[in-house]
Each structure stands twice: as structure tokens, then as C-alpha cells.
C-alpha positions in Angstrom: 181.8 63.7 77.8 183.3 63.9 81.2 183.3 67.7 81.5 179.4 67.7 80.0 178.6 65.5 82.7 180.3 67.7 85.6 178.7 70.5 84.3 175.2 69.2 84.1 175.6 67.7 87.8 176.5 71.0 89.0 173.3 72.3 87.4 171.2 69.6 89.0 172.7 70.3 92.3 172.1 74.2 92.1 168.3 73.4 91.4 167.3 69.8 93.4 169.2 71.1 96.9 167.7 74.6 97.5 168.6 73.9 101.0 172.2 74.0 100.0 172.4 77.7 99.6 176.0 78.5 99.2 175.7 82.2 99.2 175.3 82.5 102.7 179.0 82.1 104.0 179.6 82.1 107.6 179.9 85.5 108.9 182.3 84.5 111.9 185.3 83.3 110.2 186.4 81.7 113.6 183.7 79.3 113.3 184.8 78.2 109.8 188.4 78.0 111.1 187.2 75.7 114.2 185.3 73.5 111.5 188.1 73.2 109.2 190.6 72.5 111.9 188.5 70.0 113.5 188.5 71.7 116.7 186.1 71.4 119.5 185.3 74.9 119.5 187.0 78.2 119.1 188.5 78.2 122.5 190.6 75.0 121.3 192.3 77.0 118.3 195.9 77.6 117.9 196.8 81.2 117.7 199.5 80.6 114.9 196.5 78.7 113.1 194.3 81.8 113.3 196.8 84.2 112.1 197.1 82.3 108.7 193.4 81.9 108.3 192.7 85.5 109.4 195.0 86.7 106.7 193.3 84.4 104.2 189.9 85.6 104.9 191.3 89.5 104.3 193.0 88.3 101.1 190.7 85.6 99.6 192.5 83.2 97.2 191.4 83.1 93.7 191.1 79.4 92.6 190.9 79.9 89.0 193.6 81.9 88.9 196.3 80.8 91.8 198.9 78.3 91.0 200.0 75.1 92.6 202.5 76.5 94.4 200.2 79.5 95.7 197.6 76.9 96.7 199.7 74.9 98.7 201.6 77.9 100.3 198.5 78.7 102.0 198.2 75.5 103.9 194.3 75.6 103.2 193.9 72.8 100.9 195.6 69.2 101.0 198.0 68.4 98.1 195.0 65.9 96.9 192.6 68.9 96.6 195.4 70.9 94.8 195.8 68.0 92.4 191.9 67.3 91.8 191.5 71.3 91.5 194.3 71.7 88.8 193.2 68.4 86.9 189.7 70.0 86.5 190.7 73.5 85.6 192.8 71.8 83.0 190.1 69.8 81.5 187.1 71.8 82.0 188.4 75.7 82.7 187.2 77.8 85.5 185.4 76.6 88.5 181.9 78.8 88.2 180.5 78.2 91.5 180.9 76.9 95.1 178.5 74.1 93.9 180.5 73.2 91.3 183.6 73.1 93.5 181.8 70.6 95.6 181.6 67.8 93.3 185.3 67.9 92.8 187.1 64.7 94.2 188.5 65.8 97.4 186.0 68.3 98.3 182.3 68.1 99.4 179.5 70.7 100.2 180.4 70.7 104.1 184.0 71.3 103.4 183.4 74.0 100.6 181.1 75.7 103.0 183.7 76.6 105.4 186.5 77.2 102.7 184.0 80.0 101.1 185.2 82.8 103.3 189.0 82.2 102.1 188.6 81.8 98.7 187.2 83.6 95.2 185.5 82.3 92.1 186.6 84.6 89.2 186.4 83.5 85.5 189.8 84.2 84.1 190.8 81.4 81.3 190.2 78.6 79.3 190.9 74.8 79.6 194.7 74.3 79.5 195.5 78.0 79.9 198.0 78.6 82.8 196.9 81.2 85.1 198.1 84.7 84.6 198.6 86.3 88.1 202.3 86.5 88.2 203.1 89.8 87.4 201.0 92.1 90.1 203.3 93.0 93.1 201.1 93.2 96.5 202.4 94.3 99.9 200.9 94.1 103.3 202.2 95.9 106.5 200.7 95.8 110.1 201.6 96.9 113.2 200.0 96.6 116.6 200.5 98.0 120.1 199.1 96.7 123.7 198.9 98.4 127.1 198.2 96.4 130.1 198.6 98.4 133.5 202.0 99.5 133.5 203.0 96.7 130.8 203.0 96.8 127.1 203.9 94.8 124.2 204.1 95.1 120.3 204.0 93.4 116.9 205.1 93.9 113.5 204.4 92.1 110.3 205.3 92.9 106.3 204.6 90.7 103.1 205.8 91.4 99.8 204.5 89.2 97.0 205.1 89.2 93.3 202.0 87.1 92.1 202.7 83.4 92.8 206.3 83.5 91.5 208.0 85.2 94.8 207.0 86.2 98.3 209.0 87.4 101.4 207.5 87.8 104.9 208.7 88.4 108.3 207.3 89.2 111.9 208.5 90.1 115.0 206.7 90.7 118.5 207.2 91.3 122.3 204.9 89.8 124.9 203.8 91.4 128.4 206.3 89.0 130.1 209.4 90.1 128.4 211.9 91.9 130.8 212.9 94.5 127.6 210.7 95.4 124.4 213.8 95.2 122.4 215.2 92.9 120.7 211.8 91.1 120.1 211.3 87.8 122.1 210.0 85.9 119.0 210.5 86.6 115.2 210.1 84.5 111.9 211.2 85.1 108.3 210.4 83.3 105.4 210.5 83.5 101.4 209.1 81.4 98.6 210.3 81.1 95.0 208.1 79.2 92.3 209.1 79.9 88.5 207.2 79.0 85.5 203.9 76.9 86.0 204.6 76.4 89.7 205.7 72.8 89.5 208.7 73.6 91.4 208.7 75.4 94.6 211.6 76.7 97.0 211.2 77.9 100.7 213.6 79.4 102.7 213.1 80.3 106.8 210.1 79.2 108.7 207.9 76.5 107.0 205.2 74.0 108.0 205.9 70.1 106.9 202.7 68.4 107.4 202.5 64.7 106.0 199.9 61.9 105.9 198.1 61.4 109.3 200.9 63.2 111.1 202.5 60.2 112.7 206.3 60.9 111.5 206.0 64.8 110.6 203.5 67.4 111.3 204.5 71.0 112.7 202.0 73.6 113.8 198.7 73.0 115.1 197.6 69.5 116.4 194.4 69.2 118.1 193.8 66.7 121.0 190.7 65.4 121.5 187.8 64.4 119.0 184.8 66.8 118.7 183.4 66.8 115.3 184.1 64.1 112.4 186.4 66.3 111.0 188.6 66.2 113.5 189.1 62.1 113.2 191.7 62.7 110.1 194.4 65.0 109.3 194.4 67.1 106.2 198.0 67.1 105.2 199.2 70.0 103.3 202.8 69.2 102.6 205.2 72.1 102.8 203.7 75.5 103.5 205.1 78.9 104.1 204.9 80.0 107.4 203.9 83.9 108.7 203.6 83.9 112.3 204.7 86.3 115.0 206.4 83.5 116.8 206.8 80.5 114.4 206.8 78.5 117.4 206.1 74.8 116.0 207.4 75.6 112.8 210.7 74.2 110.6 213.6 76.6 110.2 215.4 76.0 107.4 215.3 75.4 103.7 212.6 73.0 101.5 211.4 72.3 98.1 208.7 70.4 96.3 208.5 69.4 92.7 205.1 68.1 91.1 205.8 65.7 88.3 202.7 64.4 86.7 200.6 62.9 89.6 203.7 62.8 91.8 204.9 65.5 94.3 208.5 65.1 95.7 209.3 67.1 98.9 212.4 67.6 100.7 214.0 69.8 103.4 216.5 70.3 105.6 215.8 72.3 108.9 217.7 73.1 112.0 215.9 72.5 115.2 218.7 74.4 117.3 218.8 77.4 115.2 215.4 78.8 116.8 216.8 79.0 120.2 220.3 80.7 119.1 218.2 83.3 116.8 215.6 84.1 120.0 216.6 83.2 123.3 220.4 84.1 122.9 221.4 80.5 123.9 224.4 79.0 122.7 224.0 77.6 119.3 223.0 73.7 119.4 224.3 72.0 116.2 221.3 69.8 114.7 220.2 68.8 111.3 217.0 67.4 110.3 216.8 66.1 106.7 213.5 64.6 105.3 211.4 63.8 102.4 208.3 62.9 101.2 206.9 61.2 97.7 203.0 61.3 97.3 201.4 60.2 94.4 197.8 61.6 93.7 195.1 59.8 92.1 191.6 60.5 91.2 190.2 59.3 94.4 193.0 58.9 96.7 196.7 59.2 97.3 199.6 57.0 98.7 202.9 58.6 100.3 206.2 57.8 102.1 207.6 59.9 104.5 210.9 59.7 106.1 213.4 61.9 108.4 216.6 61.6 110.1 217.6 63.9 113.1 221.2 64.4 114.3 223.3 66.1 116.8 226.8 66.9 117.9 228.1 64.9 120.6 229.2 67.5 123.2 232.8 67.3 124.6 233.5 64.4 122.3 236.8 64.1 121.0 236.0 62.3 117.7 233.6 65.4 116.9 230.9 62.8 115.3 227.3 63.0 114.9 224.9 60.7 116.3 221.2 59.9 115.3 218.9 61.8 117.8 215.7 60.3 116.3 214.4 59.3 112.9 210.9 57.8 111.6 209.9 56.0 108.3 206.2 56.1 107.4 203.6 55.2 104.7 200.3 56.7 104.2 197.1 56.7 102.4 193.6 58.2 101.6 191.0 56.6 99.2 187.4 57.6 98.5 184.9 55.3 97.2 181.2 56.3 96.6 181.2 58.5 99.6 183.1 56.2 102.0 186.6 57.4 102.8 189.6 55.4 104.4 192.7 56.7 105.9 195.9 55.3 107.5 199.5 55.7 108.3 202.0 53.5 109.7 205.5 54.6 111.0 208.7 52.9 112.3 210.4 54.9 114.7 214.0 54.1 113.6 215.8 54.6 117.0 213.7 52.7 119.2 212.6 50.2 116.7 208.6 50.1 117.4 205.9 50.6 115.0 203.0 53.0 115.4 199.8 53.2 113.5 196.6 55.7 113.3 193.6 54.6 110.6 189.8 55.2 110.3 187.0 55.5 108.0 183.9 57.7 107.6 181.0 56.2 105.9 177.7 58.1 104.5 174.3 56.7 106.1 172.0 58.7 103.8 169.8 61.5 105.0 173.0 63.8 105.6 173.9 61.2 108.5 177.4 60.1 108.7 179.5 57.8 110.9 183.4 57.5 111.5 185.6 56.0 113.6 189.4 56.0 114.1 191.9 53.8 115.8 195.6 54.5 117.2 198.4 52.4 118.5 201.4 54.5 119.8 204.1 52.4 121.7 205.5 54.1 124.9 208.7 53.9 123.3 207.6 55.6 120.4 208.9 59.3 120.3 206.2 62.3 119.7 208.8 64.5 118.6 207.8 66.4 115.4 204.6 64.2 115.2 200.9 65.5 115.5 198.5 62.5 114.6 194.9 62.3 116.4 195.5 61.7 120.2 193.9 62.1 123.7 196.6 63.2 125.7 199.5 65.5 125.3 201.7 63.7 122.8 201.7 61.2 120.2 203.2 58.6 122.3 202.2 55.9 125.1 198.9 55.7 123.8 196.2 53.3 122.4 192.7 54.0 121.8 189.6 54.0 119.8 187.1 56.7 118.9 183.8 56.7 117.0 181.1 59.5 115.9 177.8 59.8 114.4 176.9 63.3 112.8 173.9 64.9 110.6 175.2 68.2 109.6 175.8 70.4 112.7 174.3 67.9 115.4 177.0 65.5 116.5 177.9 62.8 118.9 181.4 61.6 119.6 182.9 58.9 122.0 186.7 58.8 122.7 188.1 55.6 124.6 191.9 55.7 125.4 194.6 54.1 127.8 198.1 54.7 128.3 200.5 51.8 126.9 203.0 52.0 129.9 200.3 51.8 132.8 197.0 49.8 132.1 195.3 51.6 135.0 195.6 55.2 133.1 192.3 55.2 131.3 190.2 57.9 129.7 186.5 58.2 128.4 185.3 61.4 126.7 181.9 61.9 125.3 180.8 65.1 123.5 177.4 66.1 122.4 176.5 69.2 120.1 172.8 69.9 119.6 171.7 73.3 117.7 168.2 74.3 117.4 166.9 77.0 115.1 164.4 78.7 116.7 163.6 81.3 114.0 165.3 82.5 110.7 167.2 84.9 112.8 168.0 82.9 116.0 169.8 79.7 117.1 169.9 77.8 120.3 172.8 75.7 120.9 173.5 73.0 123.1 176.9 71.3 124.1 177.8 68.6 126.7 180.7 67.0 127.6 182.1 64.6 130.0 185.5 63.2 130.9 186.1 60.4 132.9 189.7 59.7 134.2 189.0 56.5 137.0 192.7 56.9 137.8 192.5 60.3 139.4 190.6 60.3 142.8 189.7 64.1 142.9 189.5 65.1 139.2 188.0 61.9 137.8 184.9 63.5 136.2 184.9 66.9 134.4 181.4 67.3 133.2 180.5 70.8 131.2 177.5 72.0 129.8 177.3 75.3 127.6 174.1 77.1 126.1 174.4 79.7 123.2 171.7 81.7 122.2 172.8 83.4 118.6 170.5 86.5 117.0 171.4 88.1 113.5 169.2 90.3 111.4 170.9 89.0 108.5 169.6 85.5 109.5 171.5 82.5 111.0 172.0 79.0 110.3 172.5 76.1 112.8 175.4 74.4 110.3 176.5 77.8 108.3 176.4 80.7 110.5 175.4 83.8 110.0 174.6 85.1 106.5 176.1 88.1 104.4 175.3 91.5 104.8 174.9 94.3 107.3 173.3 92.9 110.6 172.6 93.5 114.4 173.8 90.4 116.3 174.0 89.2 119.8 175.2 86.3 121.5 174.1 85.1 125.2 176.2 82.3 126.9 175.9 80.4 130.1 178.4 77.7 130.7 179.0 75.5 133.9 181.6 72.8 134.8 181.6 70.1 137.5 185.1 68.9 138.6 186.8 69.4 141.4 183.8 72.1 142.2 181.3 74.1 140.6 182.3 76.9 138.3 180.1 79.0 135.9 180.8 81.8 133.4 178.0 83.8 131.6 178.4 86.5 129.2 176.2 89.1 126.8 177.8 90.5 123.6 176.0 92.7 121.2 177.2 94.6 118.1 176.6 95.6 114.7 178.4 94.8 111.6 178.7 96.4 108.0 181.0 96.0 105.1 183.1 99.0 106.4 182.7 99.2 110.1 182.0 97.0 113.2 181.4 97.5 116.9 180.8 95.1 119.6 180.4 95.3 123.8 180.5 92.4 126.0 180.0 92.0 129.5 181.0 88.9 131.2 180.6 87.3 134.9 182.3 84.4 136.2 182.5 82.1 139.5 185.5 79.7 139.5 186.9 78.7 142.8 189.7 76.4 141.8 192.4 76.6 139.1 191.5 73.0 138.1 188.0 74.1 137.0 189.1 77.1 134.9 186.9 78.0 132.0 188.3 79.1 128.8 186.2 81.5 126.6 187.2 83.4 123.4 187.0 87.2 123.5 186.8 89.4 120.2 190.0 91.0 119.2 192.0 92.2 116.2 193.3 90.0 113.4 196.4 88.0 114.6 195.5 88.7 117.9 193.9 85.6 119.2 192.7 86.1 122.6 191.4 83.3 124.6 191.7 83.7 128.5 191.6 81.4 130.9 188.8 82.6 133.7 189.6 81.8 137.5 188.2 83.5 140.6 185.2 85.4 140.9 184.7 88.6 139.0 183.5 90.6 136.1 184.9 91.8 132.9 183.9 94.2 130.3 185.3 95.0 126.6 184.7 96.9 123.6 185.8 96.5 120.1 185.9 98.5 117.1 187.2 98.1 113.5 187.0 100.0 110.3 188.2 99.5 106.8 188.9 102.5 104.3 189.6 102.0 100.6 191.9 104.5 98.8 192.8 104.5 94.8 191.7 106.0 91.8 189.3 104.1 89.2 191.0 101.5 87.4 194.2 101.9 89.2 195.7 100.4 92.3 193.6 100.0 95.1 195.0 100.6 99.1 193.1 99.3 102.0 193.6 100.5 105.3 192.0 98.6 108.4 192.1 99.8 112.2 191.2 97.6 114.8 191.1 98.8 118.5 190.0 97.3 121.8 189.5 98.2 125.5 188.8 95.8 128.1 188.7 95.8 131.9 188.8 92.9 134.6 187.8 93.0 138.3 187.5 90.6 141.2 184.5 92.5 143.5 183.2 89.2 144.7 186.6 87.7 146.3 187.1 87.5 149.9 190.7 88.3 149.5 191.5 91.3 147.3 193.0 90.3 143.8 194.4 93.0 141.4 192.5 93.7 138.2 193.6 94.5 135.1 192.7 97.1 132.3 193.9 96.8 128.7 193.9 98.6 125.6 195.2 97.5 122.2 195.3 99.5 118.8 196.3 97.8 115.3 196.2 98.7 111.7 197.1 97.1 108.5 197.8 98.5 104.9 197.5 96.5 101.7 199.1 98.1 99.0 
């Protein structure tokens, strides 16, 4: 009966909600990434996080065939969402549409909309039948070379996977600042193994550990600030394999998780001092970080316990024992009821014996309106190491505050009030307003205003920013869901101004053509930024994995051209091979400076092959 009701709800949603046209996925994958990550905008994203999402965009995940281990390994879903999806697949069979996916616990229409570029829904099995994608061998290879003036950098990636059972991936790269191109200045290696139905998963090498709301363990990307309501809480993905050029922020060691009924048991042992020895050539520093997590997943929520302990050898000590360098114990929960969601986490720093807390709630108001609030309390003695909870300053420590917001579809207002625990005079208020307007079916005008006020800074007390974007696409465009699918001509005009130490401004015009096999874009930028404190960050198109967000400073102009092409080879009914080629050329000059400043010219070529 429950299965029949779920199917009828999906049919009714498809009929009664014509505005909810799930076929129109966001064409700009980065916009979807920013929304899922709770980022203020594209410029606030983390490069390693973008690498993971862009790979999934090129290799969409089949939700009806993927095992639990495969779903978790991507880091795209929370364990609660995975448990909800697996329960539904066991009871009702394949998920047949994005509309049907949106009614599952842990999902909603907005989340599903922005998950769409990274997933596929293909019919495969019957209720209770395990997935059958465990016998296909797939490999991906990527190489890139960049030249800037007389310097160059390079990057290599490789990944081999045997269905959902086994995967091995590695990456290495050098940067412009390296004195020598070899050996690589950054590299990462990881493997995963998941036998049977995927209830057990083993990981060795680089991996992410993200639990609860991030008060105890959260590796990788952690946003500061509150931009959209989705940035108020964390989407803990548990343990996930990392495949990044640098692996910065990840753990390096061994990990495992096991699912038994509605419980997931996770544990790992990482070696924080190992990365410096592997990449920087520094003497090895003996250190251990054992950790564990147990989480129960119910129909409408989850409860979890996380703990870790870090130890290091005492240098020069005659007894050679280890001492505790840090450790935490935390409990977290998340619960949803009639559209309302409550989340929280409390953690004890075992080293300093202080307690920290973060928690909040989201409440629907009807008519697509939602409100949310989150409060946090982090004593100054609380260690921010390995943590990634919501925060306003640079780390999860020495802070107390409250943030609240209201949102209707893509129109939103957020306010954050925060202060330092160690200094009552150190306070901050930040306000952000985003308001898009649909001028025509092909054109959207977006406004963004933000103000950061710090009364304790006499010169940089105010930082007011305003931005206007005008987007046009012949494939159609929505203020909430972005550009439509299909071949299109498109353009964007942006004007951004900033008032802080002085006045700064940046403007660019970008135009291009996109088809299923080819894309090309031209962009011209002009900027006037006289002080480094007023620098403006602006995302520029680049090859996947080469996340490019330069900080504009000075008075000058820049221009860039980006092209990409995709080729497929293979016989009908046989294995298909896909070759993707990307190129980018750019130039930067400062003709408006009183004192001469050197410019830069750069060319980048990247190729990837899927077998």
C-alpha cells in the first residue's frame, strides 16, 4: 500500500506542478555545485571539491544500479539520503523520474534539481534485486600542461574501477611556483574495495571524513559565511574516497565502514605527519589519528556518535612514549517532520575539557517560502583542528553567533551576527541579499548586495559589495534552475563594485556557443582595484579540474578564449571510448597603471580519455 501511495504521489506531482519541470537541468555545472555546497557563489568554491563534482558531471551516477558503497564513495549524498534511497529501491524498485526521487525522505525538489547533472535514472531491476553493475571495467586518464610566460605546470590523473567492487585512482601535479617540475609537488593515491552487496567498504590512501555538523571531524571543503539556507547546515557524507591533485585537507591512511540494518559503523586510522614526508621531503613526524563513528538512520532522521584521538611521539624524550595532542567526542542528530528540519551537534574537546555546540532549524512557511536559523558556540579553548562546522571567521574556534535567513526559490536574505569569545569588542555583522528577475524566457537579471561590518576595524570596518549579472541563453534560462538543455548561444554581462578601503570595480562580457560535442567562449574583463584589501575575485572558465578564480588587483584588462570538444569512438554494441580536449588562452595587461606592472600570457591544454 505504501509503495502504491508513493507512486501516486509521484504521478500527481508531475501533473499538478507544471512549474516544476525537472527536465531543465542547470547547464552550468558550477552553479549546481555552489548550490549543493551552500557556497555564496562560484568564487567561494574549493578547487578539490570542484574536481570531484566535475568528474561526476562527466560520469553521471546511475542511482538505480549503484551499490551503497558506490553512492557513498562519491561524496555526493549524505548517508541518510543513501539509506533512504536503498530502502525505496528494495521496496518499490527503480526510481523512474527526478520527481519520484524528490519525494523520498532526505530529498526535496530543490536538492534533486541540482543533483540532476550528476546522476542518471535508468530502469534496471525489480524490488529487492541487488544492483548488477559489478562486472564492468572502466578507466579514465587525464593530462594537462599549462604555460605562463616562461613558467609551466602539469597534472596527471588516472582511475580504474571494476564496477562498484574496486577502484584505484591517483593524481600528481606541479605548480608555477615549484623550483623544479619533478618530482611533483603534490600527489594523491587512493583505493577502495567493497565485496558483495556493498555493506562493507575498505579505503586505503587519501579519503575524506565528514560526520555530523563538522564539529569533530570534517575534511576538505568547509564554507565560511552564510549565503543561502543550504549553507546553514552540513551534509555529512561519512567516509569517501578522494581523487584530487593535491589531496590537501584530506586524511591519508586506512578506513572502513560497515552497514548493519539501520546502523553504519565507520572507523579509520590516519597519519597526519605522513603527507609532509611524502610531498615536502621533511623528516617523518610520527603521529596517529584513530577515529570512529556510529550512526543510526531512521525514516525521518539520524543520530550519531563520533570520536577521535590524536597522538604524537615526544621529541627527544628518553621514555619514547606518546602523548595526546588532541581528541574529541561528539554526538549529532538530524530530524525532519512535516517539512521542518532540525539539526544539531555537541562536542567535547577532551584536551581542553570545553564543550562546543552548533544547531539550527529550517521551517517552511508555504508558497515556496522558507526560514532558517542556526546558532553556534565555540569556546576559545576549543581546538578547530579537523573541524569544519559553520563559522564566520577562519576556523571553528573562539566564536559565538547566530545566523538567520528567509528564502523563496532563488530570492534570499541572510543575516549573520558573530563575535569572538576571547574579545567581546571583536564583533561582525554580515548581510547578503540575492534577487534574480526573469526578464524574458531567455534572459535573467540578477542582483546581489552584501555588507560586512566590523566595528573593531577603524579602516576596513565596512565592506559593501554590489553585483549585477545579465544572463542570456537561446536554450532558455530560469532564475532558480539556470540554463536549459540543448544547443545554445549564450552570454553574460557582469558589473561588480566594492567599497571598503576605497572604491573598486570589475566588469566583464562573455559570449559563446555550446553544443553536445563542442563549446567555445570569449571573454573580456576590465578592472580598477587600487588596494589589495579591496581585491575582487571572479571565476573564469577553464578545463575541468583546473578551477580558476583569480584575485583582480590593479588597473588593467584581460581577455581569454576557451574551447572544448568531445569525440566518441567504438563499434555499435561494443565498448565506447570518449576523448575530451580542452584549451584555454588568456592575456593580462595593466595599461592604466601609473607605474609599469608586468602582465601575463597563459596557454593551457588538457585531454581526458575514458575507456
